[in-house]
Residue, then its C-alpha position, 0 to 999 in steps of 0.5 A: m219143448n218147441r211148439v209146432d204150430r198147426p197150419s191155419k185154415t186160411f193156409v190150408w184153403l190156399l194150399s188146396l186151391a193151389l193143388i187143384g189149380a196144378l191138377l187142372s193145369l196138368s189135366t189140360k196138358v195131358v188132354s192137349a198132348q192126347s189131342v194133338f192128332g185127331k182120333t179118326y181119319e175124318e177128324v185128322l182130315d178136317r183139322a188138316k184142312r183148317e191148319a192149311e199151312l205146312r212147314l216142310w224141311w226136306e229137299v226132295p220136293g224141290e227137285r225135278g218137279v217132284g213138288e208139283q207132282f206131289e201137289a196134284a196127287f195130294k189134291k186128287r186123294f184129299g180134295f184140297v191143296p195145302r200151302v207148303h212152305l219148303t225149306p230144302v235142307t239135307n241131313p244132318d244139317s236139318l237136324l242140327r239146325f232144328l236142335t239149335e232152334a229148339r234150345v231157344g224154344r223155336i219150332d219152325a218145322d211141322l215135318l222134319y227130315a232127320g236121321a233116326a240114329d242121331i235121335a234114338g237113345r238120346p232122351d233129350r232129343l226123343a222128347l222133342f218128337e211126337d209119337i207118329e207110329t200109333p196114329l199111322v197104324k191105327i188111322f191110316s194103315p187100314k186105308f193105305k196099303g202102300l203105307e202099311g207095307v212101308l211101316r212093316n219094314v221100318a225098324a221097330w226102334k225108329r217107328p215111334f218117331s220116324v219113318d224112312v223116306t230115303t235110303l243111302a245105299s253104297g255101291i258102284i256108279y259107272n259111266t256106260k261109255k267108259t266101262n261095263a258092269n262085267d269089268l267092275p268089282k263084284t265085292y268089297e272084299e276084293f279091295a282088301e285083296g288089292k283087287g277092285f279099285a285097288d288094282p293098278k288097271w283102275k289107277g286114276n280112273f275111279a273116284i271116292n268122296t271125302i264126306g264120311p270120310a271116303s264113304p262107304l269105308t266107314d260103314m264097313g265098321v258096322g258091327g265090327h265087320w271090318d276092324i279099323e286097321k283093315q279099313k285103314k289098309v284098304l283106304q291107303m291102297l285106294l289112295a295109292n291108286k290115285p283116285l279122283i277125290k270129290r267132296s260129296s257123293g253128289d259130286v262123285r256121281m256128276a264126275v262119273a256122269l261127265g266122264e271124268v272117270a269111268a267109275a266110283t264107289g259111294n252112295i248110288g242114290g241119284t244115279e237114275g235121276l241123272r240117267k233120265e236126264g240123258y247122262p250115260i250112267q248106271n249103278k250096281l250093288f256089291e254082292d257080299v255086303m250092302a252098306l245102308g243108311s236111312i233118313g226119315l221124316t219126323i213131326p216135332k212137338g210144338a208143330k203148328s200144323p200137326n194134323l196136316a203134317l201127319l196127313y202129309l206124311a201118310f200121303i208121302l208113304e202111300d203116294g209120294l215115295p213112288i213119285v220120288e222113285r219115278v222122277n228121281g229114280e231114288g227108292t227106299f229099301v223099306d218100301p216093298r214097291s221100290q226097285l231097291a227093295k227088289s234088288l235087296k231081295a234078289m241078293p239074299k247072301a249080301k250082309v246088310l250093314e247099317w249103323s245102330p243107334e247104340e253104335v252111334l251113341a257109343g261113338q263107334r261111327d265117329k271113332i272110325r271117321k276120326a281114324l280114317q280122316p288123317l289119311m285123306p289128302 
């Protein structure tokens, strides 16, 4: 019979020390994770002042003096001005860059602009972001009623890690010197009937963009609202009517503003900003569906200034969103104070189309894009 030696007292003692060390290490990590944000408003504010510097990945504060107005409003509310290091990136570039750097252990953002649908449902990505819902609700909602209204409208699956600050709403942009609202299409369904921008009277006098591609047609596939064959048919009719084709929604808006064409279909965001600069441009929404997309702000784990990031995010939801709408004319539909939210409320019959994380994760959005892309010139 083989004899099994009992472990020596020395081995048992060393093993006990190792286990105690591991437990202490785990305990320290748990405490650290729990204390990344202060527990009270006063504690968050105090820590934020000591952190002092915020690395913000978001393009909006760099537009039309928005950043300067943020600074003044922040100082008025909190009594100090943080040093904001702005990286003016858009989505999805912001998220892709962040993920690439995170793989090698580099976290260069305290507050990150990213699409929630590209994070949800992916445990490896979700693990990179802090739970922001709990501190926002417990610490800031009682004090900031604007923030409370926004959080109430953010989808439950986003709230733990992201809060919407931008809405991408598809509709029609038009040049007020070349056409008027009454002459424009009223529904998306008109396009499928050979009307709207598929009507010969619009030949060569409207624009679409290639990103997406041909947004907003891709979004018509949300929840199977239109099948791929119907989307292909409509896109082919639009292309046969010789549209001006631009790369992005921003390029499309500028083409309309400059009078290259009378109207366009695409993201209406930014229209009001151009109008305030003196361009003869306006927008309208379709009456049958409202295709939406949203981009939010998140706080990565490993941020150097988590409390300042949390405080700044609360500030944006309370004071920043109204500033952005006033300056740029861009509101978000989750903010009940915004004009976009009021427009949506005034269209109770319009069906809201927005990609769910399940559809994105299943590849449905990409499948439609790949099916439509070969049709583009």
